[in-house]
Structure formats: structure tokens, C-alpha cells
N, CA, C and O atoms as a GROMACS GRO file, in nm:
protein
  464
    1UNK      N    1  22.587 -12.972  -9.052
    1UNK     CA    2  22.560 -13.041  -9.177
    1UNK      C    3  22.666 -12.996  -9.277
    1UNK      O    4  22.690 -12.877  -9.294
    2UNK      N    5  22.728 -13.092  -9.343
    2UNK     CA    6  22.831 -13.055  -9.439
    2UNK      C    7  22.766 -12.994  -9.564
    2UNK      O    8  22.647 -13.016  -9.590
    3UNK      N    9  22.844 -12.919  -9.639
    3UNK     CA   10  22.787 -12.844  -9.751
    3UNK      C   11  22.735 -12.936  -9.862
    3UNK      O   12  22.636 -12.902  -9.927
    4UNK      N   13  22.798 -13.049  -9.884
    4UNK     CA   14  22.750 -13.141  -9.989
    4UNK      C   15  22.611 -13.195  -9.954
    4UNK      O   16  22.523 -13.204 -10.040
    5UNK      N   17  22.591 -13.231  -9.828
    5UNK     CA   18  22.461 -13.280  -9.782
    5UNK      C   19  22.357 -13.169  -9.790
    5UNK      O   20  22.245 -13.191  -9.835
    6UNK      N   21  22.395 -13.049  -9.746
    6UNK     CA   22  22.303 -12.935  -9.751
    6UNK      C   23  22.263 -12.906  -9.895
    6UNK      O   24  22.146 -12.885  -9.924
    7UNK      N   25  22.360 -12.905  -9.985
    7UNK     CA   26  22.330 -12.876 -10.126
    7UNK      C   27  22.234 -12.980 -10.183
    7UNK      O   28  22.138 -12.946 -10.252
    8UNK      N   29  22.261 -13.107 -10.153
    8UNK     CA   30  22.175 -13.215 -10.205
    8UNK      C   31  22.032 -13.197 -10.155
    8UNK      O   32  21.936 -13.205 -10.232
    9UNK      N   33  22.017 -13.172 -10.025
    9UNK     CA   34  21.882 -13.154  -9.968
    9UNK      C   35  21.812 -13.032 -10.027
    9UNK      O   36  21.694 -13.039 -10.061
   10UNK      N   37  21.885 -12.922 -10.039
   10UNK     CA   38  21.827 -12.800 -10.094
   10UNK      C   39  21.785 -12.819 -10.240
   10UNK      O   40  21.679 -12.773 -10.281
   11UNK      N   41  21.868 -12.888 -10.317
   11UNK     CA   42  21.834 -12.913 -10.457
   11UNK      C   43  21.713 -13.006 -10.468
   11UNK      O   44  21.631 -12.988 -10.558
   12UNK      N   45  21.703 -13.103 -10.379
   12UNK     CA   46  21.585 -13.191 -10.378
   12UNK      C   47  21.459 -13.112 -10.344
   12UNK      O   48  21.354 -13.131 -10.406
   13UNK      N   49  21.469 -13.024 -10.245
   13UNK     CA   50  21.354 -12.941 -10.207
   13UNK      C   51  21.316 -12.850 -10.324
   13UNK      O   52  21.199 -12.836 -10.357
   14UNK      N   53  21.417 -12.788 -10.386
   14UNK     CA   54  21.390 -12.699 -10.501
   14UNK      C   55  21.318 -12.775 -10.612
   14UNK      O   56  21.220 -12.726 -10.667
   15UNK      N   57  21.367 -12.894 -10.646
   15UNK     CA   58  21.306 -12.974 -10.752
   15UNK      C   59  21.163 -13.012 -10.718
   15UNK      O   60  21.075 -13.007 -10.804
   16UNK      N   61  21.139 -13.048 -10.593
   16UNK     CA   62  21.004 -13.083 -10.549
   16UNK      C   63  20.912 -12.961 -10.558
   16UNK      O   64  20.798 -12.972 -10.602
   17UNK      N   65  20.962 -12.846 -10.515
   17UNK     CA   66  20.883 -12.723 -10.524
   17UNK      C   67  20.854 -12.688 -10.669
   17UNK      O   68  20.743 -12.645 -10.701
   18UNK      N   69  20.952 -12.705 -10.756
   18UNK     CA   70  20.931 -12.677 -10.899
   18UNK      C   71  20.817 -12.762 -10.954
   18UNK      O   72  20.732 -12.713 -11.029
   19UNK      N   73  20.816 -12.890 -10.918
   19UNK     CA   74  20.708 -12.979 -10.965
   19UNK      C   75  20.574 -12.934 -10.908
   19UNK      O   76  20.474 -12.929 -10.981
   20UNK      N   77  20.570 -12.902 -10.780
   20UNK     CA   78  20.445 -12.858 -10.716
   20UNK      C   79  20.394 -12.729 -10.779
   20UNK      O   80  20.275 -12.715 -10.806
   21UNK      N   81  20.484 -12.635 -10.802
   21UNK     CA   82  20.446 -12.507 -10.861
   21UNK      C   83  20.390 -12.529 -11.001
   21UNK      O   84  20.290 -12.467 -11.037
   22UNK      N   85  20.453 -12.615 -11.080
   22UNK     CA   86  20.404 -12.642 -11.215
   22UNK      C   87  20.263 -12.700 -11.211
   22UNK      O   88  20.177 -12.661 -11.290
   23UNK      N   89  20.238 -12.792 -11.119
   23UNK     CA   90  20.105 -12.852 -11.106
   23UNK      C   91  20.004 -12.745 -11.064
   23UNK      O   92  19.895 -12.736 -11.121
   24UNK      N   93  20.040 -12.666 -10.964
   24UNK     CA   94  19.948 -12.563 -10.915
   24UNK      C   95  19.920 -12.458 -11.021
   24UNK      O   96  19.807 -12.411 -11.033
   25UNK      N   97  20.020 -12.420 -11.098
   25UNK     CA   98  19.998 -12.323 -11.204
   25UNK      C   99  19.907 -12.382 -11.311
   25UNK      O  100  19.823 -12.312 -11.368
   26UNK      N  101  19.923 -12.510 -11.340
   26UNK     CA  102  19.834 -12.578 -11.434
   26UNK      C  103  19.691 -12.579 -11.386
   26UNK      O  104  19.598 -12.558 -11.464
   27UNK      N  105  19.672 -12.603 -11.256
   27UNK     CA  106  19.537 -12.602 -11.199
   27UNK      C  107  19.475 -12.463 -11.208
   27UNK      O  108  19.357 -12.449 -11.239
   28UNK      N  109  19.556 -12.361 -11.181
   28UNK     CA  110  19.503 -12.225 -11.186
   28UNK      C  111  19.465 -12.187 -11.328
   28UNK      O  112  19.364 -12.119 -11.348
   29UNK      N  113  19.544 -12.230 -11.429
   29UNK     CA  114  19.510 -12.201 -11.568
   29UNK      C  115  19.384 -12.276 -11.608
   29UNK      O  116  19.301 -12.223 -11.682
   30UNK      N  117  19.369 -12.399 -11.560
   30UNK     CA  118  19.248 -12.475 -11.590
   30UNK      C  119  19.126 -12.407 -11.528
   30UNK      O  120  19.019 -12.403 -11.589
   31UNK      N  121  19.142 -12.354 -11.407
   31UNK     CA  122  19.032 -12.281 -11.342
   31UNK      C  123  18.997 -12.156 -11.423
   31UNK      O  124  18.879 -12.123 -11.438
   32UNK      N  125  19.099 -12.087 -11.474
   32UNK     CA  126  19.075 -11.968 -11.555
   32UNK      C  127  19.001 -12.003 -11.683
   32UNK      O  128  18.909 -11.932 -11.724
   33UNK      N  129  19.040 -12.112 -11.747
   33UNK     CA  130  18.977 -12.153 -11.872
   33UNK      C  131  18.832 -12.193 -11.848
   33UNK      O  132  18.745 -12.166 -11.931
   34UNK      N  133  18.805 -12.257 -11.737
   34UNK     CA  134  18.669 -12.302 -11.706
   34UNK      C  135  18.581 -12.186 -11.661
   34UNK      O  136  18.459 -12.201 -11.653
   35UNK      N  137  18.639 -12.073 -11.631
   35UNK     CA  138  18.563 -11.960 -11.579
   35UNK      C  139  18.461 -11.908 -11.680
   35UNK      O  140  18.362 -11.845 -11.641
   36UNK      N  141  18.483 -11.933 -11.808
   36UNK     CA  142  18.391 -11.886 -11.910
   36UNK      C  143  18.263 -11.967 -11.918
   36UNK      O  144  18.166 -11.922 -11.979
   37UNK      N  145  18.260 -12.085 -11.860
   37UNK     CA  146  18.142 -12.170 -11.867
   37UNK      C  147  18.043 -12.132 -11.758
   37UNK      O  148  18.082 -12.095 -11.647
   38UNK      N  149  17.914 -12.140 -11.792
   38UNK     CA  150  17.814 -12.110 -11.689
   38UNK      C  151  17.826 -12.208 -11.572
   38UNK      O  152  17.847 -12.327 -11.592
   39UNK      N  153  17.812 -12.155 -11.454
   39UNK     CA  154  17.821 -12.239 -11.334
   39UNK      C  155  17.693 -12.224 -11.255
   39UNK      O  156  17.622 -12.124 -11.265
   40UNK      N  157  17.668 -12.323 -11.178
   40UNK     CA  158  17.554 -12.317 -11.086
   40UNK      C  159  17.586 -12.211 -10.981
   40UNK      O  160  17.691 -12.220 -10.917
   41UNK      N  161  17.501 -12.113 -10.962
   41UNK     CA  162  17.528 -12.008 -10.863
   41UNK      C  163  17.555 -12.063 -10.724
   41UNK      O  164  17.626 -12.000 -10.645
   42UNK      N  165  17.499 -12.177 -10.693
   42UNK     CA  166  17.521 -12.237 -10.561
   42UNK      C  167  17.665 -12.283 -10.545
   42UNK      O  168  17.715 -12.293 -10.433
   43UNK      N  169  17.733 -12.311 -10.657
   43UNK     CA  170  17.872 -12.356 -10.653
   43UNK      C  171  17.972 -12.241 -10.657
   43UNK      O  172  18.091 -12.262 -10.635
   44UNK      N  173  17.926 -12.121 -10.685
   44UNK     CA  174  18.017 -12.008 -10.704
   44UNK      C  175  18.106 -11.985 -10.582
   44UNK      O  176  18.227 -11.965 -10.597
   45UNK      N  177  18.049 -11.988 -10.463
   45UNK     CA  178  18.130 -11.967 -10.342
   45UNK      C  179  18.232 -12.076 -10.321
   45UNK      O  180  18.346 -12.048 -10.284
   46UNK      N  181  18.193 -12.200 -10.345
   46UNK     CA  182  18.287 -12.312 -10.328
   46UNK      C  183  18.399 -12.303 -10.429
   46UNK      O  184  18.515 -12.329 -10.396
   47UNK      N  185  18.366 -12.265 -10.554
   47UNK     CA  186  18.469 -12.254 -10.658
   47UNK      C  187  18.567 -12.142 -10.625
   47UNK      O  188  18.688 -12.159 -10.642
   48UNK      N  189  18.517 -12.030 -10.579
   48UNK     CA  190  18.603 -11.918 -10.542
   48UNK      C  191  18.693 -11.957 -10.425
   48UNK      O  192  18.812 -11.926 -10.425
   49UNK      N  193  18.635 -12.023 -10.326
   49UNK     CA  194  18.712 -12.064 -10.210
   49UNK      C  195  18.824 -12.159 -10.250
   49UNK      O  196  18.937 -12.145 -10.202
   50UNK      N  197  18.796 -12.253 -10.337
   50UNK     CA  198  18.899 -12.348 -10.383
   50UNK      C  199  19.008 -12.275 -10.461
   50UNK      O  200  19.126 -12.306 -10.444
   51UNK      N  201  18.970 -12.180 -10.545
   51UNK     CA  202  19.067 -12.102 -10.621
   51UNK      C  203  19.156 -12.021 -10.526
   51UNK      O  204  19.277 -12.011 -10.547
   52UNK      N  205  19.095 -11.964 -10.422
   52UNK     CA  206  19.172 -11.888 -10.323
   52UNK      C  207  19.273 -11.977 -10.251
   52UNK      O  208  19.388 -11.937 -10.229
   53UNK      N  209  19.230 -12.098 -10.216
   53UNK     CA  210  19.321 -12.192 -10.149
   53UNK      C  211  19.435 -12.231 -10.242
   53UNK      O  212  19.551 -12.234 -10.200
   54UNK      N  213  19.404 -12.259 -10.367
   54UNK     CA  214  19.507 -12.296 -10.464
   54UNK      C  215  19.607 -12.183 -10.481
   54UNK      O  216  19.728 -12.206 -10.485
   55UNK      N  217  19.557 -12.062 -10.490
   55UNK     CA  218  19.644 -11.946 -10.507
   55UNK      C  219  19.734 -11.928 -10.384
   55UNK      O  220  19.852 -11.897 -10.398
   56UNK      N  221  19.679 -11.947 -10.265
   56UNK     CA  222  19.758 -11.933 -10.142
   56UNK      C  223  19.868 -12.040 -10.135
   56UNK      O  224  19.981 -12.010 -10.096
   57UNK      N  225  19.835 -12.162 -10.173
   57UNK     CA  226  19.934 -12.270 -10.172
   57UNK      C  227  20.043 -12.240 -10.275
   57UNK      O  228  20.161 -12.262 -10.248
   58UNK      N  229  20.004 -12.191 -10.392
   58UNK     CA  230  20.101 -12.156 -10.496
   58UNK      C  231  20.195 -12.046 -10.446
   58UNK      O  232  20.317 -12.055 -10.464
   59UNK      N  233  20.140 -11.943 -10.384
   59UNK     CA  234  20.223 -11.834 -10.332
   59UNK      C  235  20.320 -11.884 -10.225
   59UNK      O  236  20.436 -11.843 -10.223
   60UNK      N  237  20.274 -11.970 -10.137
   60UNK     CA  238  20.360 -12.025 -10.032
   60UNK      C  239  20.474 -12.107 -10.094
   60UNK      O  240  20.588 -12.099 -10.048
   61UNK      N  241  20.443 -12.186 -10.196
   61UNK     CA  242  20.546 -12.267 -10.262
   61UNK      C  243  20.648 -12.178 -10.330
   61UNK      O  244  20.768 -12.206 -10.327
   62UNK      N  245  20.601 -12.071 -10.393
   62UNK     CA  246  20.693 -11.979 -10.460
   62UNK      C  247  20.783 -11.907 -10.358
   62UNK      O  248  20.902 -11.887 -10.383
   63UNK      N  249  20.726 -11.868 -10.245
   63UNK     CA  250  20.805 -11.804 -10.140
   63UNK      C  251  20.909 -11.901 -10.083
   63UNK      O  252  21.023 -11.863 -10.059
   64UNK      N  253  20.869 -12.026 -10.063
   64UNK     CA  254  20.960 -12.128 -10.013
   64UNK      C  255  21.074 -12.150 -10.113
   64UNK      O  256  21.190 -12.166 -10.073
   65UNK      N  257  21.042 -12.149 -10.241
   65UNK     CA  258  21.143 -12.169 -10.345
   65UNK      C  259  21.248 -12.057 -10.340
   65UNK      O  260  21.367 -12.082 -10.356
   66UNK      N  261  21.203 -11.933 -10.319
   66UNK     CA  262  21.296 -11.820 -10.307
   66UNK      C  263  21.391 -11.842 -10.189
   66UNK      O  264  21.511 -11.817 -10.201
   67UNK      N  265  21.339 -11.889 -10.077
   67UNK     CA  266  21.424 -11.916  -9.960
   67UNK      C  267  21.527 -12.024  -9.991
   67UNK      O  268  21.643 -12.014  -9.949
   68UNK      N  269  21.485 -12.127 -10.063
   68UNK     CA  270  21.577 -12.236 -10.099
   68UNK      C  271  21.686 -12.184 -10.194
   68UNK      O  272  21.803 -12.216 -10.177
   69UNK      N  273  21.648 -12.104 -10.293
   69UNK     CA  274  21.746 -12.048 -10.386
   69UNK      C  275  21.844 -11.956 -10.313
   69UNK      O  276  21.964 -11.954 -10.343
   70UNK      N  277  21.792 -11.879 -10.217
   70UNK     CA  278  21.880 -11.792 -10.136
   70UNK      C  279  21.980 -11.877 -10.057
   70UNK      O  280  22.097 -11.840 -10.046
   71UNK      N  281  21.934 -11.989 -10.003
   71UNK     CA  282  22.022 -12.078  -9.926
   71UNK      C  283  22.130 -12.136 -10.018
   71UNK      O  284  22.246 -12.148  -9.977
   72UNK      N  285  22.094 -12.173 -10.139
   72UNK     CA  286  22.193 -12.225 -10.235
   72UNK      C  287  22.296 -12.116 -10.268
   72UNK      O  288  22.414 -12.146 -10.284
   73UNK      N  289  22.252 -11.993 -10.279
   73UNK     CA  290  22.344 -11.881 -10.303
   73UNK      C  291  22.439 -11.864 -10.185
   73UNK      O  292  22.559 -11.842 -10.204
   74UNK      N  293  22.386 -11.875 -10.062
   74UNK     CA  294  22.472 -11.866  -9.943
   74UNK      C  295  22.573 -11.980  -9.940
   74UNK      O  296  22.687 -11.961  -9.897
   75UNK      N  297  22.532 -12.097  -9.985
   75UNK     CA  298  22.625 -12.210  -9.992
   75UNK      C  299  22.740 -12.176 -10.086
   75UNK      O  300  22.857 -12.200 -10.054
   76UNK      N  301  22.707 -12.121 -10.201
   76UNK     CA  302  22.810 -12.087 -10.301
   76UNK      C  303  22.904 -11.977 -10.252
   76UNK      O  304  23.022 -11.976 -10.286
   77UNK      N  305  22.850 -11.884 -10.171
   77UNK     CA  306  22.931 -11.770 -10.126
   77UNK      C  307  23.001 -11.796  -9.992
   77UNK      O  308  23.079 -11.713  -9.946
   78UNK      N  309  22.974 -11.911  -9.931
   78UNK     CA  310  23.038 -11.944  -9.804
   78UNK      C  311  22.964 -11.894  -9.682
   78UNK      O  312  23.014 -11.905  -9.570
   79UNK      N  313  22.844 -11.838  -9.700
   79UNK     CA  314  22.770 -11.784  -9.587
   79UNK      C  315  22.665 -11.878  -9.530
   79UNK      O  316  22.593 -11.840  -9.437
   80UNK      N  317  22.656 -11.998  -9.583
   80UNK     CA  318  22.554 -12.092  -9.536
   80UNK      C  319  22.584 -12.131  -9.392
   80UNK      O  320  22.698 -12.162  -9.356
   81UNK      N  321  22.480 -12.131  -9.308
   81UNK     CA  322  22.496 -12.170  -9.169
   81UNK      C  323  22.529 -12.053  -9.078
   81UNK      O  324  22.546 -12.071  -8.957
   82UNK      N  325  22.538 -11.933  -9.136
   82UNK     CA  326  22.564 -11.812  -9.059
   82UNK      C  327  22.440 -11.724  -9.066
   82UNK      O  328  22.388 -11.699  -9.174
   83UNK      N  329  22.392 -11.678  -8.950
   83UNK     CA  330  22.272 -11.595  -8.944
   83UNK      C  331  22.294 -11.467  -9.025
   83UNK      O  332  22.394 -11.398  -9.007
   84UNK      N  333  22.199 -11.436  -9.114
   84UNK     CA  334  22.212 -11.317  -9.198
   84UNK      C  335  22.191 -11.189  -9.119
   84UNK      O  336  22.225 -11.080  -9.168
   85UNK      N  337  22.135 -11.198  -8.998
   85UNK     CA  338  22.111 -11.079  -8.918
   85UNK      C  339  22.224 -11.052  -8.818
   85UNK      O  340  22.279 -10.942  -8.815
   86UNK      N  341  22.259 -11.152  -8.736
   86UNK     CA  342  22.355 -11.128  -8.628
   86UNK      C  343  22.493 -11.185  -8.655
   86UNK      O  344  22.589 -11.148  -8.587
   87UNK      N  345  22.506 -11.274  -8.753
   87UNK     CA  346  22.636 -11.332  -8.785
   87UNK      C  347  22.674 -11.454  -8.703
   87UNK      O  348  22.778 -11.514  -8.726
   88UNK      N  349  22.589 -11.490  -8.605
   88UNK     CA  350  22.615 -11.612  -8.528
   88UNK      C  351  22.586 -11.735  -8.614
   88UNK      O  352  22.525 -11.725  -8.720
   89UNK      N  353  22.631 -11.848  -8.567
   89UNK     CA  354  22.602 -11.972  -8.637
   89UNK      C  355  22.456 -12.010  -8.620
   89UNK      O  356  22.398 -11.994  -8.513
   90UNK      N  357  22.398 -12.062  -8.728
   90UNK     CA  358  22.263 -12.118  -8.721
   90UNK      C  359  22.280 -12.259  -8.668
   90UNK      O  360  22.359 -12.336  -8.723
   91UNK      N  361  22.209 -12.296  -8.561
   91UNK     CA  362  22.229 -12.429  -8.502
   91UNK      C  363  22.209 -12.542  -8.603
   91UNK      O  364  22.122 -12.537  -8.690
   92UNK      N  365  22.292 -12.644  -8.587
   92UNK     CA  366  22.288 -12.761  -8.674
   92UNK      C  367  22.148 -12.823  -8.681
   92UNK      O  368  22.101 -12.859  -8.789
   93UNK      N  369  22.082 -12.834  -8.567
   93UNK     CA  370  21.947 -12.892  -8.564
   93UNK      C  371  21.848 -12.810  -8.645
   93UNK      O  372  21.760 -12.866  -8.711
   94UNK      N  373  21.863 -12.679  -8.641
   94UNK     CA  374  21.774 -12.592  -8.721
   94UNK      C  375  21.798 -12.614  -8.869
   94UNK      O  376  21.703 -12.621  -8.947
   95UNK      N  377  21.924 -12.626  -8.909
   95UNK     CA  378  21.955 -12.648  -9.051
   95UNK      C  379  21.909 -12.786  -9.096
   95UNK      O  380  21.871 -12.804  -9.212
   96UNK      N  381  21.912 -12.883  -9.006
   96UNK     CA  382  21.863 -13.016  -9.044
   96UNK      C  383  21.712 -13.012  -9.063
   96UNK      O  384  21.659 -13.076  -9.154
   97UNK      N  385  21.642 -12.939  -8.978
   97UNK     CA  386  21.496 -12.930  -8.988
   97UNK      C  387  21.453 -12.838  -9.102
   97UNK      O  388  21.357 -12.867  -9.173
   98UNK      N  389  21.526 -12.729  -9.119
   98UNK     CA  390  21.493 -12.630  -9.224
   98UNK      C  391  21.623 -12.591  -9.294
   98UNK      O  392  21.684 -12.490  -9.259
   99UNK      N  393  21.665 -12.668  -9.392
   99UNK     CA  394  21.793 -12.641  -9.457
   99UNK      C  395  21.801 -12.504  -9.523
   99UNK      O  396  21.911 -12.455  -9.551
  100UNK      N  397  21.687 -12.442  -9.547
  100UNK     CA  398  21.686 -12.309  -9.610
  100UNK      C  399  21.695 -12.196  -9.508
  100UNK      O  400  21.696 -12.079  -9.546
  101UNK      N  401  21.703 -12.229  -9.378
  101UNK     CA  402  21.703 -12.128  -9.272
  101UNK      C  403  21.818 -12.029  -9.292
  101UNK      O  404  21.933 -12.068  -9.312
  102UNK      N  405  21.784 -11.900  -9.286
  102UNK     CA  406  21.883 -11.794  -9.302
  102UNK      C  407  21.919 -11.728  -9.170
  102UNK      O  408  22.017 -11.654  -9.161
  103UNK      N  409  21.840 -11.757  -9.066
  103UNK     CA  410  21.858 -11.689  -8.938
  103UNK      C  411  21.864 -11.790  -8.824
  103UNK      O  412  21.809 -11.900  -8.832
  104UNK      N  413  21.933 -11.750  -8.717
  104UNK     CA  414  21.928 -11.828  -8.594
  104UNK      C  415  21.787 -11.816  -8.537
  104UNK      O  416  21.709 -11.732  -8.582
  105UNK      N  417  21.754 -11.897  -8.441
  105UNK     CA  418  21.618 -11.899  -8.385
  105UNK      C  419  21.581 -11.762  -8.327
  105UNK      O  420  21.470 -11.714  -8.349
  106UNK      N  421  21.672 -11.701  -8.253
  106UNK     CA  422  21.643 -11.572  -8.189
  106UNK      C  423  21.612 -11.464  -8.294
  106UNK      O  424  21.515 -11.391  -8.280
  107UNK      N  425  21.695 -11.455  -8.397
  107UNK     CA  426  21.673 -11.354  -8.501
  107UNK      C  427  21.549 -11.385  -8.585
  107UNK      O  428  21.480 -11.294  -8.629
  108UNK      N  429  21.521 -11.514  -8.606
  108UNK     CA  430  21.401 -11.551  -8.681
  108UNK      C  431  21.276 -11.509  -8.604
  108UNK      O  432  21.178 -11.462  -8.663
  109UNK      N  433  21.279 -11.528  -8.472
  109UNK     CA  434  21.164 -11.486  -8.390
  109UNK      C  435  21.144 -11.336  -8.400
  109UNK      O  436  21.030 -11.290  -8.412
  110UNK      N  437  21.252 -11.259  -8.395
  110UNK     CA  438  21.241 -11.113  -8.408
  110UNK      C  439  21.185 -11.076  -8.546
  110UNK      O  440  21.100 -10.989  -8.559
  111UNK      N  441  21.236 -11.144  -8.649
  111UNK     CA  442  21.191 -11.119  -8.785
  111UNK      C  443  21.041 -11.148  -8.800
  111UNK      O  444  20.968 -11.071  -8.862
  112UNK      N  445  20.997 -11.259  -8.744
  112UNK     CA  446  20.856 -11.297  -8.753
  112UNK      C  447  20.767 -11.196  -8.680
  112UNK      O  448  20.659 -11.162  -8.729
  113UNK      N  449  20.811 -11.149  -8.564
  113UNK     CA  450  20.733 -11.051  -8.488
  113UNK      C  451  20.723 -10.919  -8.566
  113UNK      O  452  20.618 -10.855  -8.565
  114UNK      N  453  20.829 -10.880  -8.631
  114UNK     CA  454  20.831 -10.754  -8.708
  114UNK      C  455  20.739 -10.761  -8.829
  114UNK      O  456  20.686 -10.659  -8.872
  115UNK      N  457  20.719 -10.879  -8.884
  115UNK     CA  458  20.634 -10.897  -9.002
  115UNK      C  459  20.486 -10.890  -8.967
  115UNK      O  460  20.404 -10.861  -9.054
  116UNK      N  461  20.451 -10.917  -8.842
  116UNK     CA  462  20.309 -10.922  -8.804
  116UNK      C  463  20.267 -10.801  -8.733
  116UNK      O  464  20.151 -10.789  -8.694
   0.00000   0.00000   0.00000
């Protein structure tokens, strides 16, 4: 993937994530504001569960945004498409599927195993 195409896709993903994060943060603030109102005790578990899901989605979007910003930095520094762990090329198909990918498939698998 050429760098202009990669940059365009990464910037589109970043912008989409920014919009999603803003919406999710707005929902979380609305949930916080509504927390002062009496609620039916039967709804307490459902409300907590929904808040937990919203928070998890927000955290995932924020983490994804960091990966996209890191990829844009690699584009600027000339390191885009090179595995940050082993230095091999990240396969074109992987970059097309996940333009923010920082690692080749082998190194990503090792990284994922180490995290769990």
C-alpha cells in the first residue's frame, strides 16, 4: 500500500474514532448526571451492566486511536510497513486489513500470547 493511501485510510479511521469517542464520552457523562436520580432497584444491575459495556467500548476505541496515531507517526518517520519487533516487512494484505498494524503476523502472535 502506498503511503498516500495508507495516510488517507489512517486519517479516516482516526476521524471516525474521534467521533465515536466523543459520542461515548457524552453518553458516559449523561449516565453520571443521571446517577443522582432515584432508580428502580430492579434496574440497577441493568444500568451498571450498560455503563460497563459503554466504558469497555470507549476504552477499546481509545486504544485503537493510539494505534492509529502510532501508525501515522511511523508513516512520517519512514517506518510504516516495517515490523517494530523484528524489522521484517509487514505483509501488504495485513496492512490493507489493519492499516494500523505495527507488527508482522508472527510477532503479533507472540505479542498477543505475552499479554495473556
